[in-house]
N, C-alpha and C positions, 0 to 999 in steps of 0.2 A: 654885243647882240648883233653885229653886221656878219662876224664869223658863224654865229649860230644861224642866221639866215641863209647864209652861202651853203651850210652843209645841207639844210633843209631842202633848199631850191635845187641842189646839186643830186639829192636822193629822189626828188619829186620828178626832176627833168629826165634822168636817166630811167626811172621806172616807166614814166608815161611814154617816152619814144621807144623804149624796150615793148613796151605793151601793144603800141600801134604797130610795131614792125610785127609783132607774132599773130595779130589779128590779121593782119594784110596777108600775111604768107599761110594761113590756114582758113580764109573765107572763102566760101563757096555757097551755092543754093542751099544745101544743108543748114548752114549757118543761121541762114533768114529763115528758115523754117524752123529751127531751135528757139530761135530770139521771139518768134510770134507765139509758140507755144509756151513760153517759160511761164512757170508758177511760182509767183513771187513770195508766196507763204514757205516756201524752202529757204529762199535767200534770206527771208527775215529770221527764219530758224538758225541758219547759219550765223547771223551776227548774234542771235543769243547763245549760241555754243561758245562763240569767242569770248563773250563777255563772260560767261560761265567759267571758261577757263581762267580768267582773271582771279575769280573766287576761290577756284581749287588752288591756284599758285598760292594765294595769300594764306590759306589755310595751311597748306605746307609749311610755309615760312614760320607762321605762328605755332606750328608743333614743334617745330625746332627750336624756335625761340623758348617755348615752354620747357622743352627737354633741358635747356642750359639755365633755366630759373628764370627767365624774364617773361613777364606777362605784357603781351602787346595784343590790342584788340585787333580783329579781323578788319574792320575799316580801316585801320593804318596801315596794315600790310597788303591791304588790296590797294590802297594807295600808292605805297612805293613800290608796287608791281607795275602800276600803271604809268607811273613816272619814270621807271627804269626801261619799259618798253619803246617809250618816247626815245629817251638815250641811243637804246640800241637800234632803232630804226634809223639813225644817221651817222652811226659810225661802223666800220668795216668789220664785218663777222660779227655784227651786234656786240662788240666787246665792251661797249659803254654802259650796258645793262647792269653788269656785276659791281662796278664801282659807285653806281648811282645806290642801288640796293644798300650797299654796306654803308654809305654815307648816311642814308637815311635811317637804317638801324642804329648807327652812332648818334644820330640826333635823338633817338628813342633812349639814350642812356645804356646802349649796350656796347662794351668797351670794343674799339676797333677790331682787336685780335679774334673776338670771339663772334663779332658780326661777320668776318672773315670766314670763320669757320662755320656759321649758319650757311652763308651763301655757297661755299664751297661744299657742304653737305648736300645742297640740294642740286648743285651742278654734279656731283658725284653720283647721286641717285639716278640722274638723267643719262649721264655717260656710260653708266655700267649697264642700264636698260636698251640704250640704242646701240652702244657697240656689242652687246650679246646678238642682238638682231641684226647686226649689219652683214656678217657674212652670209647667212641665208638669204637676207636681201639682194645683195650683191649677185648672189648665184641665180635666184629667181629672174633677175633682169640682165645675166650676162650678156646675151645678145645684142640687146639694145644698147647698153654700156659699152661693148666692145665696137660697135659699129660706129660710135661717136666717139670714142676715145676716152670714155670717162672711167672705164674699168681700173686701169693702173692708178690714174689721179686719186680715185677714191680708196683704193689699198693703200698708198701712201698715206693719205689724210688718217686712215684708221689706224694704222701702224704709229705714226707720230702721235697721234692722241693717246694710245695706250702706253706709249714709252713716257709720254708726259705724266699721266695717271700714275704709272708705277713709282716716277721719279719723287711725285709728291708724296704718295704713301710711305715710300722709304724714307722720307725727310720727316714724317709723322711719326713712324717707328724708331727710328734712329736719327735724332737730329743734330748730333755731333759733327759730322762730315760736311752737311748744309750750312751750319754755323761758320765752320771754317772757310768754307767756299765764298760764303757771304762778306765774311771780313777781308779776305783777300782780293775780291772784286770791289768793295768799297774802296779800300785803300789805292786800288789801283785808277778807279773811275773819278773818285772825288776831286781830285788835282786838276780835272779837265775843267771844273766849275769854278776855279780862280784859286787863290792861296789858301792852302787848308794846313792846320796844325792838328797834332796829333790828339788833342784835346777834343777837336770837334770830329774827327774820325771815330774816337772812341764813343763819343754822344750818339752820334747817328746808329753806330753798331747796337749800342745798347739799347736805343730805343726800337730798333726793327727788332733786337733779340727779345724784349718784353713782349711786343705785338705777336711774335712768333709763338711765345710760350704760350700766350694767351690763346691763339689759333690753336696750338696743338692740344691744350688742354681741353678746349671746348671740342674738338673733333674725336679726343680719346672718350670724353664723356658721352659723346652722342653714338660712339661706336660700342662702348663698354657698358655703361650704366642706365641707359634710356631704351630697354627693348620696345616698351609699348609706343614711344615717340618714333622710333626707327620702323616699326612695323606700320604704324599710321602714316608716316612719310612715305614709303613703298606704296601704300595702296591710293595715298593721294597722286603720287608720280603715274602709277599705270593709269590711273582716272583722268589725270591730266592729258596724256599723250592720246589716249583713246578718245576723248574730246577734240583736240585738236584735230587728228587724223581723220575724223568722222565730218569734218567741215567739207573737205571735196565729195565724199558721198552725198551729202546733202545737196551740194550744188549740182551734182550730176543729176540727182533725182528731180531737182527743181528742172532741170534742160530734158526731162522726159528720157535719161539714158540709164542703160543696165551697166551694172559695175562689177568688175572681178576683184572681190574685195581683197584677196590674198595680195595681188598685185598690186592693188591701191595702198594697202597698209606697207608693202616691201618699198614700192616706189618714194613713199614719204620719209623712210627710214633713209633711204640713200640721198633724199633731198636735202635733209637735216645736215648730212655730211658735205655736200656740195656747199653748202650755205656756212661752212667753217672756213672756207678758202676766203682770206683777207683781201678784198678786192675794191667794191664801193660801197659809199655810206647805204647801210641798211640790206647790203647785197644786192643793190637794184641792177637790173640788167643780167646779172649772173642768175638771178632769182627767176626771172621772167622766162629766159632761153633756157635756162637748165632744166626749169619745170617742164618746158614745151618738149623737151626731149624725153626726159624721163616719165612724163605723165601719158606719154603718146602710147606707152604699154598697156594702158587700160581705157583709154578716152579715144573716142572716135574722131578722125581729123578734122571733121567739120565744124566741132564744138570745141575743139582743143584750146583755141585761141581765146574764146569768151570764158572757158574755164580757168584759164591761168590768169585771166584779168578780174574773174571774180573772186579767186583763191587769194589774189594780191589785196584785192579790195578789202577782204575781210580780215587778213592777217598782218598786212602792212599798213596801208592807209586808214584802217580804223585804229591801229597802234598810235600813228600819229596824231590823230584827231583827240583821241581819248587821254593820251600820254602827255601831250601839250596843254589840254586844258587841267589836267590834275597837277601838272609841273608848274605852271605858271599861275593859274587862278586860286588854286587849293593849297600847295605845297609852297608856292612861291618861291621855287629851288632852282631860279634861273643862273645864279653866280655859280653854282658848282657844274651845273651842265656847260655852261660856257667854258668855265676852266678846264673841263674835260677836253674840249675841243680844240684847246690852244695847241 
């Protein structure tokens, strides 16, 4: 529990300090005017939008589960989404979210391999959508990105993401080479953890093989046999990102600002790529400073700092609060998250 508290404290401390610096650097008389004229109903609507995104996300997971023959209620899938966003908020690049969702699906009697296929399926849909829009977004924001040195970094991140995606898809299509590489790596790595006999290596390899076959069969079933499920998942993916990207729009309306909607959406696609960079828990610090740079293309300087703070409050602090409540009070799933952070 001490380790868990340290990660939460680090995420919060980094985010708060970064937020204070951002507000300090962008504060002027226009900021005071915007704060005095703020319309709280829009901020409340932003909270509603982010809560609604949990429901959309949970519905997408349920659709993918149904496509593989597992009937899990929307209540359960929304709970596992809320728990996973808590883990994502305290791990670099939000990498803790996927293992938690897989673990909780496994607790609902979904085999580990097929649970992995479901979560990979939703990440695949996100990846295809965002990577498709990324080149246009980078082009639209090219001047700002070049000015702050983000352009080349984002191109590297996008290329690396595409290579990883192609590698995984190739492994699904032709698993033989991937299995051979896995067996080679297991034989090389296993001795580092103590005395290992061939029987143990074979057991580990066969176990991974079994789960990979489950994963592959799940993905193939999703891709080939469940057209209605895929179409529904694509629609829910589009709706999810539309809702999430609309939060900034609502915040700026609450601050009585006009918004360039095209640049707003482009900036948030780029921001998602920035948050893939493994840095701090929940990308704290990186998110605040990155957003200050990228959101400046559609946000007036006087309200830039408070816009970033409000955005992080709705998409980061809300995840921590809701996710911690669901993880510890409802699912009582502290052990897995603590093990994840070791």
